[in-house]
C-alpha positions as CSV (number, residue, x, y, z in Angstrom):
1,L,-0.6,-2.6,-11.2
2,V,3.1,-1.5,-10.9
3,T,5.7,-1.5,-13.6
4,R,9.1,-2.7,-12.6
5,N,11.8,0.0,-12.9
6,D,13.8,-0.9,-16.0
7,Y,17.5,-0.2,-15.7
8,E,18.4,3.1,-17.4
9,H,22.1,3.6,-18.1
10,P,23.3,6.9,-16.5
11,M,24.6,8.2,-19.8
12,A,21.2,7.7,-21.4
13,H,19.7,10.0,-18.8
14,F,22.5,12.5,-19.3
15,H,21.9,12.4,-23.1
16,Q,18.2,13.0,-22.6
17,E,18.9,16.1,-20.4
18,V,21.3,17.6,-22.8
19,D,18.8,17.1,-25.7
20,R,16.1,18.7,-23.6
21,L,18.3,21.7,-22.8
22,F,19.2,22.2,-26.4
23,D,15.6,21.8,-27.5
24,D,14.5,24.5,-25.0
25,A,17.2,26.8,-26.2
26,F,16.4,26.3,-29.9
27,R,12.7,26.6,-29.4
28,S,13.2,30.1,-27.9
29,F,14.6,31.1,-31.3
30,G,11.6,29.7,-33.2
31,M,13.4,26.6,-34.3
32,P,11.7,23.1,-34.5
33,N,11.8,20.5,-31.7
34,L,15.1,18.5,-31.9
35,L,13.8,15.7,-29.8
36,G,10.9,14.8,-32.0
37,G,9.1,13.0,-29.1
38,R,11.8,10.4,-28.9
39,D,11.6,8.0,-25.9
40,Q,14.6,5.7,-26.0
41,S,16.7,4.2,-23.2
42,L,20.3,2.9,-23.5
43,S,20.7,-0.8,-23.0
44,D,23.7,-3.0,-23.7
45,G,25.4,-0.1,-25.7
46,G,22.5,0.3,-28.1
47,F,19.1,2.0,-28.3
48,M,16.0,0.1,-27.2
49,L,12.4,1.1,-27.7
50,R,10.2,1.7,-24.7
51,P,6.5,1.6,-25.6
52,K,4.1,3.8,-23.6
53,V,1.7,1.9,-21.3
54,D,-1.7,3.0,-20.0
55,I,-3.2,1.1,-17.0
56,H,-6.9,1.5,-16.1
57,E,-8.5,-0.2,-13.1
58,Q,-12.2,-1.0,-13.3
59,D,-14.5,-2.9,-10.9
60,D,-14.3,-6.1,-13.0
61,A,-10.9,-5.9,-14.7
62,Y,-7.7,-4.1,-15.3
63,R,-7.1,-2.8,-18.9
64,I,-3.6,-2.2,-20.2
65,S,-3.0,-0.4,-23.5
66,V,0.5,-0.7,-25.0
67,E,1.4,1.6,-27.9
68,V,3.5,-0.2,-30.4
69,P,3.2,1.7,-33.7
70,G,4.9,0.1,-36.7
71,V,5.1,-3.3,-34.9
72,S,3.1,-6.2,-36.5
73,E,1.1,-8.6,-34.5
74,E,3.5,-11.4,-35.4
75,D,6.4,-9.5,-33.8
76,L,4.6,-9.1,-30.4
77,K,4.8,-11.6,-27.6
78,L,2.8,-11.6,-24.4
79,T,4.0,-13.9,-21.6
80,L,2.8,-14.6,-18.1
81,D,5.7,-15.5,-15.7
82,G,4.5,-15.9,-12.1
83,D,3.2,-12.5,-11.0
84,N,4.6,-10.7,-14.1
85,L,3.0,-10.0,-17.4
86,I,5.8,-9.5,-20.0
87,V,5.1,-7.6,-23.2
88,S,8.0,-8.0,-25.7
89,G,8.6,-7.6,-29.4
90,E,10.6,-6.1,-32.1
91,K,10.2,-3.3,-34.6
92,S,12.0,-4.2,-37.8
93,S,13.6,-1.5,-40.0
94,E,11.9,-0.6,-43.3
95,N,13.7,-1.1,-46.5
96,T,12.5,1.7,-48.7
97,E,14.0,3.1,-51.8
98,E,16.3,6.0,-51.1
99,E,14.8,9.3,-52.3
100,K,16.8,11.7,-54.3
101,G,18.2,14.7,-52.5
102,R,19.7,15.1,-49.1
103,V,18.3,13.6,-45.9
104,H,18.5,16.0,-43.0
105,R,16.9,13.8,-40.3
106,V,15.4,10.3,-39.9
107,E,13.4,9.9,-36.6
108,R,12.4,6.3,-36.8
109,S,13.3,3.8,-34.0
110,Y,13.9,0.2,-34.6
111,G,14.9,-2.6,-32.3
112,S,13.6,-4.9,-29.5
113,F,11.6,-3.9,-26.5
114,Q,10.3,-5.4,-23.3
115,R,7.9,-4.1,-20.6
116,I,7.4,-6.1,-17.4
117,L,4.3,-5.4,-15.4
118,N,3.7,-6.8,-11.8
119,L,0.2,-8.2,-11.6
120,P,-2.1,-7.3,-8.7
121,H,-3.0,-10.2,-6.4
122,D,-6.7,-10.2,-7.5
123,V,-6.1,-10.9,-11.2
124,N,-7.7,-14.1,-12.7
125,A,-4.7,-15.2,-14.7
126,Q,-6.6,-18.0,-16.5
127,D,-8.9,-15.5,-18.3
128,I,-6.4,-12.8,-19.5
129,K,-7.2,-11.7,-23.0
130,A,-5.3,-9.6,-25.5
131,D,-6.4,-7.7,-28.7
132,F,-4.2,-5.9,-31.2
133,K,-5.6,-3.1,-33.4
134,N,-4.0,0.0,-35.1
135,G,-0.7,-0.3,-33.3
136,V,-2.2,-0.7,-29.9
137,L,-2.1,-3.9,-27.8
138,T,-5.0,-4.0,-25.3
139,V,-4.7,-6.6,-22.5
140,T,-7.7,-7.3,-20.3
141,L,-7.0,-8.8,-16.9
142,P,-10.2,-9.9,-15.2
143,R,-10.4,-9.5,-11.5
144,D,-11.2,-12.6,-9.3
145,E,-13.8,-11.4,-6.8
146,S,-12.8,-14.2,-4.3
147,K,-9.3,-12.5,-4.1
148,L,-10.6,-9.0,-3.6
149,P,-10.0,-7.5,-0.1
150,E,-13.0,-7.0,2.1
151,R,-14.5,-3.6,1.9
152,G,-17.1,-1.7,3.9
153,R,-17.0,-3.9,7.0
154,T,-17.1,-2.1,10.3
155,I,-14.7,-3.4,12.9
156,P,-15.9,-3.0,16.5
157,I,-13.6,-1.1,18.9
158,G,-13.2,-2.8,22.3
159,H,-12.4,-1.3,25.7
160,S,-9.0,-2.3,27.3
């Protein structure tokens, strides 16, 4: 299972590198991490979320876990488009009462996201299942044994 390389704006990469350099410098002085584990990419002039994806291959299925904390099930969409599985959604901003005092940092990300995964040729697309629990979307892609490549067959070598 291969993820399509999403376009990353060159300035976003530069911004991440500058943040990393400053973070390394401040950490050497005992100061807290400035990046805060942020994983954002620049798209269309704004920030877009990029959920983490784990892909596990098993004998009978592929299992994909997508971390989407703070996203409700209603805001997720799972689409099959040809050989692509598309996970998309939106994390809405929270409207909370402003606390008294000064805010020094807010490290919450909001916005839309999309991950496109290229499906292997041996997936049984008709039986794909998805489950959502505790901010993790788990997609099970059963394997179709009739599409599996032959394994363990010895090929005779002839004399020319």
